[in-house]
NUROSE-987335 format. One record per residue (C-alpha): residue number from 0; residue in one letter; chain; y, x, z. Coordinates in Angstrom, 2 decimals. Example, Ala and Ser with C-alpha at 12.3 -4.5 7.8 and 13.67 -1.06 7.14 Angstrom:
2
     i   aa   ch        yy        xx        zz
     0    A    A     -4.50     12.30      7.80
     1    S    A     -1.06     13.67      7.14
***
This chain:
237
     i   aa   ch        yy        xx        zz
     0    X    A   -182.09   -107.56    135.50
     1    X    A   -183.13   -107.69    138.74
     2    X    A   -180.41   -107.15    141.58
     3    X    A   -180.91   -104.90    144.40
     4    X    A   -178.87   -106.04    147.43
     5    X    A   -178.80   -103.27    150.04
     6    X    A   -176.16   -101.43    152.12
     7    X    A   -173.85    -98.31    151.29
     8    X    A   -174.84    -94.52    151.01
     9    X    A   -174.35    -91.83    153.08
    10    X    A   -175.07    -87.61    153.75
    11    X    A   -176.39    -87.17    150.41
    12    X    A   -178.69    -90.09    150.34
    13    X    A   -178.50    -93.29    148.22
    14    X    A   -178.76    -95.43    151.45
    15    X    A   -178.50    -95.18    155.30
    16    X    A   -181.38    -97.97    155.84
    17    X    A   -184.88    -95.86    154.70
    18    X    A   -186.46    -99.45    153.65
    19    X    A   -183.09   -100.04    151.28
    20    X    A   -183.23    -96.31    149.90
    21    X    A   -187.25    -97.19    149.83
    22    X    A   -186.46    -99.83    147.16
    23    X    A   -184.58    -98.52    145.57
    24    X    A   -187.02    -95.36    144.99
    25    X    A   -189.49    -97.71    143.80
    26    X    A   -187.57    -99.42    141.12
    27    X    A   -186.51    -96.15    139.97
    28    X    A   -189.94    -94.93    139.79
    29    X    A   -191.51    -97.34    138.31
    30    X    A   -188.95    -98.04    135.60
    31    X    A   -187.41   -101.20    136.53
    32    X    A   -184.44   -102.06    135.51
    33    X    A   -181.77   -103.06    138.06
    34    X    A   -178.36   -103.13    139.43
    35    X    A   -177.40   -102.55    143.06
    36    X    A   -174.76   -104.26    145.25
    37    X    A   -173.23   -104.48    148.70
    38    X    A   -175.53   -107.23    150.48
    39    X    A   -174.04   -110.06    152.24
    40    X    A   -176.32   -110.63    155.08
    41    X    A   -175.76   -114.58    155.03
    42    X    A   -177.40   -114.53    151.80
    43    X    A   -180.75   -112.91    152.91
    44    X    A   -183.93   -114.48    152.78
    45    X    A   -184.94   -112.54    156.01
    46    X    A   -181.65   -111.84    157.36
    47    X    A   -181.77   -107.91    156.67
    48    X    A   -181.63   -105.98    154.14
    49    X    A   -182.86   -105.04    151.16
    50    X    A   -183.90   -108.20    149.20
    51    X    A   -183.61   -108.89    145.27
    52    X    A   -182.37   -111.66    143.35
    53    X    A   -184.36   -111.84    139.82
    54    X    A   -184.12   -115.22    137.84
    55    X    A   -183.16   -117.58    140.53
    56    X    A   -185.70   -116.03    142.75
    57    X    A   -184.98   -114.49    146.07
    58    X    A   -187.06   -111.38    147.67
    59    X    A   -186.68   -110.19    151.20
    60    X    A   -188.63   -107.20    152.73
    61    X    A   -189.15   -104.16    150.98
    62    X    A   -192.61   -104.22    150.27
    63    X    A   -192.31   -107.67    149.21
    64    X    A   -189.98   -106.56    146.74
    65    X    A   -192.73   -103.93    145.41
    66    X    A   -195.84   -106.50    145.66
    67    X    A   -193.01   -108.97    143.43
    68    X    A   -192.66   -106.12    140.91
    69    X    A   -195.93   -104.94    140.76
    70    X    A   -196.91   -108.64    139.70
    71    X    A   -193.67   -109.18    137.34
    72    X    A   -193.20   -105.69    135.74
    73    X    A   -196.65   -104.03    135.70
    74    X    A   -197.99   -101.61    138.11
    75    X    A   -197.61    -98.58    136.37
    76    X    A   -197.68    -96.18    139.70
    77    X    A   -200.73    -97.59    141.85
    78    X    A   -203.06    -98.96    138.94
    79    X    A   -205.13    -95.71    138.75
    80    X    A   -205.59    -95.58    142.30
    81    X    A   -209.23    -95.93    144.08
    82    X    A   -209.98    -97.74    147.52
    83    X    A   -209.54    -94.53    149.46
    84    X    A   -206.48    -93.40    147.96
    85    X    A   -204.79    -96.86    148.65
    86    X    A   -206.31    -96.70    152.45
    87    X    A   -204.31    -93.25    152.73
    88    X    A   -201.16    -94.41    151.18
    89    X    A   -201.06    -97.62    153.33
    90    X    A   -201.59    -95.78    156.53
    91    X    A   -199.60    -93.15    155.74
    92    X    A   -196.73    -96.41    155.43
    93    X    A   -197.53    -98.06    158.07
    94    X    A   -196.99    -94.86    160.72
    95    X    A   -193.46    -94.17    158.84
    96    X    A   -192.33    -98.16    158.82
    97    X    A   -193.69    -98.80    162.37
    98    X    A   -193.63    -95.96    164.38
    99    X    A   -191.55    -93.28    163.09
   100    X    A   -188.85    -96.12    161.96
   101    X    A   -188.34    -96.25    165.35
   102    X    A   -187.56    -92.57    166.12
   103    X    A   -184.92    -92.93    163.38
   104    X    A   -183.54    -95.97    165.40
   105    X    A   -183.02    -93.89    168.74
   106    X    A   -181.71    -90.42    167.24
   107    X    A   -179.00    -93.20    165.54
   108    X    A   -178.38    -95.59    167.98
   109    X    A   -179.38    -94.37    171.70
   110    X    A   -178.63    -90.35    171.45
   111    X    A   -174.97    -90.76    171.92
   112    X    A   -174.32    -87.69    169.38
   113    X    A   -176.46    -89.84    166.83
   114    X    A   -174.50    -92.99    167.33
   115    X    A   -171.22    -91.77    167.16
   116    X    A   -172.45    -90.29    163.44
   117    X    A   -174.04    -93.44    162.64
   118    X    A   -171.16    -95.86    164.17
   119    X    A   -168.39    -95.67    161.58
   120    X    A   -170.97    -95.76    158.55
   121    X    A   -173.06    -99.19    160.01
   122    X    A   -169.52   -100.19    160.63
   123    X    A   -168.22   -100.18    157.30
   124    X    A   -171.32   -102.93    156.69
   125    X    A   -169.73   -105.17    158.31
   126    X    A   -166.59   -107.46    157.48
   127    X    A   -163.52   -105.08    159.06
   128    X    A   -162.14   -107.98    161.35
   129    X    A   -165.68   -108.72    162.60
   130    X    A   -167.35   -104.83    162.61
   131    X    A   -165.22   -103.83    165.88
   132    X    A   -165.87   -106.79    167.50
   133    X    A   -169.65   -107.12    166.56
   134    X    A   -170.66   -103.68    166.65
   135    X    A   -171.23   -103.05    170.53
   136    X    A   -172.95   -106.02    170.59
   137    X    A   -175.48   -105.25    167.80
   138    X    A   -175.96   -101.77    169.62
   139    X    A   -177.01   -103.76    172.84
   140    X    A   -179.48   -105.86    170.79
   141    X    A   -180.75   -102.87    168.98
   142    X    A   -181.04   -100.97    172.19
   143    X    A   -182.64   -104.04    173.70
   144    X    A   -185.23   -103.97    170.76
   145    X    A   -186.01   -100.75    170.89
   146    X    A   -186.97   -101.17    175.10
   147    X    A   -189.13   -104.19    173.76
   148    X    A   -190.94   -102.05    170.95
   149    X    A   -191.77    -99.19    173.53
   150    X    A   -190.28    -96.07    172.96
   151    X    A   -187.20    -96.46    174.54
   152    X    A   -189.07    -96.64    177.72
   153    X    A   -189.86    -93.35    177.55
   154    X    A   -188.30    -89.98    179.01
   155    X    A   -186.70    -88.19    176.08
   156    X    A   -189.37    -85.33    175.81
   157    X    A   -191.69    -88.06    175.67
   158    X    A   -190.49    -89.25    172.62
   159    X    A   -190.16    -86.41    170.89
   160    X    A   -193.62    -85.68    171.16
   161    X    A   -194.70    -88.75    169.96
   162    X    A   -192.01    -88.34    166.92
   163    X    A   -193.55    -84.93    165.76
   164    X    A   -196.92    -86.17    166.11
   165    X    A   -195.87    -88.48    162.82
   166    X    A   -193.93    -85.72    161.51
   167    X    A   -196.92    -83.38    161.66
   168    X    A   -199.38    -86.19    160.39
   169    X    A   -197.65    -86.80    157.12
   170    X    A   -196.65    -83.10    156.01
   171    X    A   -200.89    -82.47    156.94
   172    X    A   -201.79    -85.06    154.66
   173    X    A   -198.96    -84.00    152.19
   174    X    A   -200.32    -80.40    152.18
   175    X    A   -199.18    -78.84    149.02
   176    X    A   -199.51    -81.39    146.70
   177    X    A   -196.07    -82.64    144.69
   178    X    A   -196.53    -86.63    145.82
   179    X    A   -198.72    -87.77    148.77
   180    X    A   -201.93    -88.52    146.54
   181    X    A   -201.75    -85.88    144.11
   182    X    A   -199.89    -84.51    140.56
   183    X    A   -198.65    -88.29    139.90
   184    X    A   -196.14    -90.22    142.31
   185    X    A   -197.02    -93.65    143.75
   186    X    A   -195.30    -96.57    145.26
   187    X    A   -196.24    -95.01    148.69
   188    X    A   -194.75    -91.95    147.43
   189    X    A   -191.18    -94.53    147.80
   190    X    A   -191.94    -94.64    151.43
   191    X    A   -192.11    -91.02    152.56
   192    X    A   -189.24    -90.19    150.44
   193    X    A   -187.29    -92.51    151.86
   194    X    A   -188.02    -92.07    155.89
   195    X    A   -188.21    -87.89    155.35
   196    X    A   -184.83    -87.78    154.05
   197    X    A   -183.55    -90.41    156.17
   198    X    A   -184.64    -88.16    158.89
   199    X    A   -183.61    -84.49    157.26
   200    X    A   -180.16    -85.58    155.91
   201    X    A   -178.67    -87.53    158.72
   202    X    A   -175.88    -85.02    160.27
   203    X    A   -176.97    -84.97    163.72
   204    X    A   -179.18    -81.58    164.58
   205    X    A   -181.53    -83.59    166.80
   206    X    A   -184.45    -81.97    168.24
   207    X    A   -186.60    -84.55    165.93
   208    X    A   -184.29    -83.92    162.76
   209    X    A   -184.68    -79.96    163.46
   210    X    A   -188.68    -80.18    163.73
   211    X    A   -189.15    -82.10    160.40
   212    X    A   -186.55    -79.58    158.79
   213    X    A   -189.37    -77.17    160.16
   214    X    A   -191.83    -78.90    157.60
   215    X    A   -191.40    -76.81    154.64
   216    X    A   -193.34    -78.99    152.49
   217    X    A   -191.62    -81.41    153.67
   218    X    A   -188.68    -80.56    152.73
   219    X    A   -189.61    -79.44    149.50
   220    X    A   -190.99    -82.56    148.70
   221    X    A   -187.58    -84.42    149.21
   222    X    A   -185.71    -81.82    147.45
   223    X    A   -188.02    -82.81    144.38
   224    X    A   -188.26    -86.40    144.46
   225    X    A   -184.03    -86.25    144.54
   226    X    A   -183.87    -84.21    141.66
   227    X    A   -186.35    -86.66    139.97
   228    X    A   -185.36    -89.80    140.84
   229    X    A   -181.79    -89.46    141.93
   230    X    A   -180.16    -86.38    139.79
   231    X    A   -178.01    -89.25    138.13
   232    X    A   -176.78    -90.70    141.07
   233    X    A   -177.24    -94.03    139.11
   234    X    A   -179.53    -96.57    138.81
   235    X    A   -181.46    -97.03    135.20
   236    X    A   -180.15    -99.59    133.01
***
């Protein structure tokens, strides 16, 4: 059985990290048995979460975890997709992971009201004695990364417009379909759910969250996904 090493849940979602939530969502969608554990970053092969352990192999990075599971356990979600569908899913996934992710970081780490809500949850990941000292240093490091990535260089109103463009694009691709690419779920839905839920569940009503929640098809999508895959709260055995 896979051991999934990840962060804690909060705000009504299974994990505070969109990448951890993506990995767990995929395992549930694909019916891959797993057990979840609180991650020890010192054991992570990439120095980040999530990572998995299976039969002596350690795999880090949410997408590499998915690819590992496809090779080892089969590909029940994507095997029948055509090349254009795979390309569409890939583009949406990369927008969310490489662009929208930084808007989540901005709300949680750079906005003071977001940081006040996020800090106590993040501190819980670290050992109690270390957390109080390390967290301010980690925040400074994250804010430097946000600046280096580029988003942190812009004014708040510019950041909001960029984030809204991402969300609008995802909402348009989804449309009225039950899943991103049609009637049946694919691995790309694990990413869409994880990132949209990470935005809408965060308990600070930022303009970015408010705009995302205005996209009713995305709100309904998150609700459907949670009811289908997380209603019982516990991982499949």
